[in-house]
N, C-alpha and C positions, 0 to 999 in steps of 0.2 A: 504496499499501499505505501503510496508515496507520501511528502511529510503534511502535502494540500489536503489529500483527500482524510490523515490521518488527524488532523486539529477539526477540521468538519465533524467528524464523526465523534470527538471528543466534543465539541462544541454541542452537538442532537443533542447528546450521551448526557451531557451535566442537563439539560432542558430541558431532561424528556419527565412526562407523567406518564403513570402505568395506564395505558389503556386497559378501556373495558368499563363496562355495568355491569354492576356488581348485583341489580336486582332484576335482569335477565336472566332465565333458567337455563339458554341455550351457553350464558358463559360455560357450564360445567362441560359440556359436550365437547364441544370448542378447544376450552382445558386437555379433556382426557386425547382428544387430537393430537394438537403440541405436543405433550407429554409421549404420547406414542413417536412421535415420528423423531423427536431430540434423542429417543433412546435408543431407537435403529438408527440412532444417524447417518439417517436417509436426507439431505440435502435440501429444502426448502428455505423460501421467501414469504411473510407476512403482506399482501398487500390490503387493498379497498378498506372499504371507512377506518379500520383499526391501525392503518401505516396514515393514513391520511391524517386520523388523529393525532398517531406519535410525531406526524410533520408540525402539524398544525392548531395543536391541543381544540380543534372544531368535534365535539361528538357530533355523532349525526348515526340515528336507527341503523339497522343493516339487518339483512335478515339472510343473512348467509357469510364466513367467512374463505377469507378469497386465500388464498395456498398457492407461489408460483412454482412452480417446478421446471427446468430442464426435461426434452425430450424423450434423454437418455435415463432417466430417471420417474420418470411417471407412471412407470409400470411396479414398478418398485415399491413407491410412495405408495397406491390407491394397495397395494396388496398387502402391507402395513393394517392401513387405514381394515379391510375388508376379516384378517386375523384376528384386530379389533373389535369385532363384531358391528361396524359401521357394511351399510348397505352400498355398495358402489354400482355405477355406470359410467359409459361413455358416451355422452350426451352428446356432442359431435367430435368425432375422433383428429378433425386435425386440430385440437386444439382445448377444448376444452374435456373434466373429468368431474363424477360429480358421488359426492359421499352424503350419506344421510345416517341420523339415526334418532331418536324420539321426537319426529317431527323440526329437525334440525338442521340445515342444509351444510354441506363445504365448496364450494369450489377446487378444484384441480388447475391450472391452467398453466399452459406449459406455449401458447399461442397467443395469438388473436383469431374474430370469429374474422376478417378479413383476408388473415392470414398473414399480416404483413410485421407483427411486433414479440417472434418468436425467441419466448428466453435462450435465452446463450450465459456463457460465462463468467462474460462482463456483468450479469445483474448481482451476480453470488461475489465478485470481483469489486466494488461499488457500493453493495448494502452497508447499513447504517444496524449498530445492534440496540437493543429496543425490550422493552418487557415488558411483556403482554399478558394478563389474565395472572403475573407473578411469575414467567416462566421466559429466562433471558433466549430471546429466537435473537433474528435479523429480520429486518423489512425493506421491500423493495426500495431501489434507490430515486432520489425525486425525479432523474430525467428519465428515469425510463417509465417511473410511475405516471409524469404527463403525457409522454410518448405513450402509452396503451392507452390513455385515455382519451387521448389529443382526437382520436378517430369515432366517437361510439358519441354522433350526433343521429337518434332515432327519435322516432314520432315520441313516443315514449318513455323515453330517456336521454339525457342530455348531459353527458358531466363536462360541461363550460366551468362552471359553478367552482366543483371540487379544485379545477384546472385553476382559474384567479386565487381561491385560497390558497394553494402550493405556490403560486407565486405569491406571493402577497408573503409570504412564511420562508417565502428559500432563493428566489430571485435574487438573491445576494452573495451565495456561497455555491449558486451551480453552475457547476460545467457546464458552459455554453458550446461550444467545439462540440462538446459530446452528444451536445444534445441537440446540434444543428448534425451533424454525423447519423445521429439515428433516423432523422425524416430524411432523409440523400436529399428526390427528385420532389421525396411531398411534401418539400419545406414551405408551401404555403400553404399548409395545416397546421403549424408549426408558429406562424405569419401573423395567423387570423387572431390567435388564442392569445398574442403579446399583443393584438393593438384593441382585443377587447378589454384585456386588460387594462390598459393606461385607459381605456371608457371607464370602466367600474371603478376603477380605484382612482383618479388623475393625480390625486400626490404621490404616488410611490412608479410615478411615470420612470425615475430618472432609475432606480434598480436594473433597468433590460440595459447589460452594457452599451454602449454609443459603436462601437464595432459591428456586434450583429446590426444591429436597427440600420447601419451604412450599408450592409452587406445586402443587408434586405427589399433598399430600396434601387439598389444599383442592381439586383436580379429581376425585380417590377420593374426598372426601363427599360433591361437590357429584353424583359417578355412582352415587351408594348412594342421591339420595332418589328418582332417578327411573328406568323401561326407557327402553331407547334406544330413538328414533323407529324403525329402520331393524331388524327385529327377521326377516327376511326372509334375512341372510347370514349367511354362513359366512366369516369372519377368518384361518379355518388355512391356506389354499391362499396369502394371503400367507408365511407362513415355511413351508411344506413342499407343492409340487407334488403328494406322492403321499398323506400318508397322511389328509388328509379328502374324496377323492377322495367315498370311499362315502357323504357324507353331502350332498355335490350329487346321484353317483347315484339316492338313496333319492328327491329331490325335496321336502326336508328344505327345502333352502335354497338361494341364490343362491351363484354365485362371485362375491367381492370382485373379483379382479383386471377380471373385464369391466364393459366401458364398460354404464352411466353410473360405477357405484363405483370402479371403473379406468377403467386404458389399452388393455388387451388383450382384443383379439376373439376368440369364440372360438376360433376357426383358430389361433389365436399357440395358446392352452394346449393346445388338445390335438395340436399337433404337436409340442411339448413334453413331452407324455404319452406320443406316441406314442413319439417317440425314446429317450427314456428308460427308458422300460417295456422297449424290446428291448432295450439295453443291459442290463438287468439280469438280463436271461432270458438273452444268451448265456454 
């Protein structure tokens, strides 16, 4: 770990309050799962609302516990939970498993629904120590948390508020170069959240590095001078599984999630669409 990363970890750890909601009966189930995985030495990171609370101090009610794991370790993690009495399933084989006990659920996340944010070794390299439910764990790095949340723009779920709160708490310590690298060719999505952050918290605008804003403006200026090379793609499906299906069905556009532009097959996206449409109708 670099000296800068060590300094950030120490600062984070010193300010951390133990995350959790003692009155919530699900806490016992979540604690059991964490203890099981720590004992089994399966590498995992805590994300979602509990990690966000660790970073921002903002308590948000949540219906599940999010655990992040590399694709290589996902089977082992799910097997340990199954051995501990949890009912498990591969909800969406390309990115998400589930574990259930006593009406409580745990998400086992190793990528993202759009196939972009695959969990890799760097998530663990830059993870920060925390204590959740009294158990020493590590939480998803702020940069990777922002990256994975940035693409969630559904009709019934939008993670922009979480990103604004995360930037308010951590913008001054974030590794903006790594963050920009994570987004790659999708840098416009990151820039859109940064622009909204400055709108939401006007007095916080200077927390965003000057070099980042200048780089974004440079790219925008270049983009305005020519049309994109790939004019047949709809990238809206990277933000919402449902709201841009009509663009694909009419034949005007191709799905950005699919190979060779993305990492998913038509079978991956069709399965996800079928499951989620069925749930909407229930």
